C-alpha positions in Angstrom: -49.5 36.4 3.6 -48.6 33.1 2.0 -46.8 30.7 4.4 -45.6 27.1 4.3 -47.4 24.6 6.4 -45.7 21.2 6.9 -47.8 18.4 8.0 -45.8 15.4 9.3 -47.9 12.4 9.3 -46.9 10.1 12.2 -43.7 11.8 13.0 -43.0 9.3 15.8 -43.4 5.6 15.3 -46.3 4.1 17.2 -45.5 0.4 16.6 -49.1 -0.2 15.8 -49.7 -2.7 13.0 -52.6 -0.7 11.7 -50.1 2.0 10.8 -47.8 0.0 8.5 -48.8 2.1 5.5 -48.2 5.4 7.3 -45.1 4.7 9.4 -42.2 7.1 9.0 -42.4 10.7 8.0 -44.5 11.8 5.1 -44.2 15.5 4.5 -46.8 17.4 2.7 -45.7 21.0 1.8 -48.3 23.5 0.8 -49.0 27.1 0.1 -51.3 28.5 2.8 -53.1 31.8 2.9 -54.7 32.2 6.3 -56.8 35.2 5.2 -58.7 33.2 2.6 -58.7 29.8 4.2 -59.5 29.4 7.8 -61.0 26.9 10.2 -63.6 28.5 12.5 -64.8 25.2 14.1 -61.6 23.2 14.6 -62.6 20.5 17.0 -62.4 16.7 17.3 -65.5 14.8 18.3 -66.2 11.1 18.8 -69.0 9.9 16.6 -71.7 7.3 17.5 -69.5 4.8 15.5 -66.7 5.3 18.1 -64.5 6.9 15.4 -63.4 10.5 15.2 -64.8 13.5 13.3 -62.7 16.6 12.8 -65.0 19.7 12.4 -63.4 22.3 10.2 -65.8 25.2 9.3 -69.3 26.4 9.6 -68.6 29.2 7.1 -68.6 27.1 4.0 -71.7 27.1 1.8 -73.0 24.6 -0.7 -71.5 26.7 -3.5 -68.1 27.2 -1.9 -67.6 23.6 -0.7 -65.9 22.4 -3.8 -63.2 25.1 -3.8 -62.8 24.9 0.0 -62.3 21.1 -0.4 -59.9 21.3 -3.3 -57.7 23.7 -1.2 -58.0 21.5 1.9 -56.9 18.5 -0.1 -53.9 20.3 -1.5 -53.0 21.3 2.0 -53.2 17.8 3.6 -52.1 15.8 0.6 -55.5 14.1 -0.1 -56.9 12.7 -3.3 -60.6 12.3 -4.1 -61.6 8.7 -4.6 -65.4 9.1 -4.9 -68.1 11.7 -4.6 -71.6 11.1 -3.2 -74.0 14.0 -3.2 -77.7 14.5 -2.4 -79.9 17.6 -1.9 -78.5 18.4 1.6 -75.2 16.6 2.1 -72.0 16.0 0.2 -69.6 13.2 1.1 -66.3 12.9 -0.7 -64.3 9.8 0.0 -60.6 10.9 0.1 -57.3 9.1 0.4 -54.4 10.4 2.4 -51.3 8.2 2.3 -53.4 5.1 1.8 -55.8 6.0 4.6 -59.5 6.6 3.6 -61.5 9.4 5.2 -64.7 11.1 4.4 -64.8 14.9 3.7 -68.4 15.9 4.5 -70.5 19.0 3.9 -73.8 18.9 5.9 -76.4 21.6 5.1 -78.1 21.5 8.5 -76.5 22.5 10.6 -73.9 23.8 8.2 -70.5 22.1 8.9 -67.6 20.8 6.9 -65.8 17.9 8.6 -63.4 15.1 8.0 -64.7 11.8 9.3 -62.9 8.5 10.0 -64.2 4.9 9.9 -61.0 3.2 11.2 -58.5 3.3 14.0 -55.9 4.3 11.4 -58.1 7.2 10.3 -58.6 8.3 13.9 -54.8 8.6 14.4 -54.5 10.6 11.1 -57.3 13.0 12.1 -55.7 13.6 15.5 -52.4 14.4 13.7 -54.1 16.7 11.2 -56.0 18.4 14.1 -52.7 19.1 16.0 -51.0 20.5 12.9 -53.9 22.7 11.9 -54.4 23.9 15.5 -50.8 25.0 15.7 -51.1 26.9 12.4 -54.4 28.6 13.4 -53.0 29.7 16.8 -49.8 30.9 15.3 -51.7 33.1 12.8 -54.0 34.6 15.4 
């Protein structure tokens, strides 16, 4: 069943100067079909860099990564900036409201994740995680 998912980026003001480009409410409305698009590994982890990684799915294959990614980007309002691909990993640099994140497919172990390289990106990943978690739990 198609439903609307609204992601409010930074719904409360944090007063942090890093967030100047993201302050206020930015609403991204999307069509969402939980039966065809799910997140089986929805967790946030701290990477060795000290920034966050939002794990999304272990069920996406090399072949299905592009369509999964296109649907995800529509969902969260992201735009592809650059694509880097090798034989076992795909890294797509994406932009969401002026914040750059990496959308990563790793072939071993299989995982699709969003990764941050900034404090601003960490806050955005936390917000995306909270919104997706609510949606996943309400559909269960």
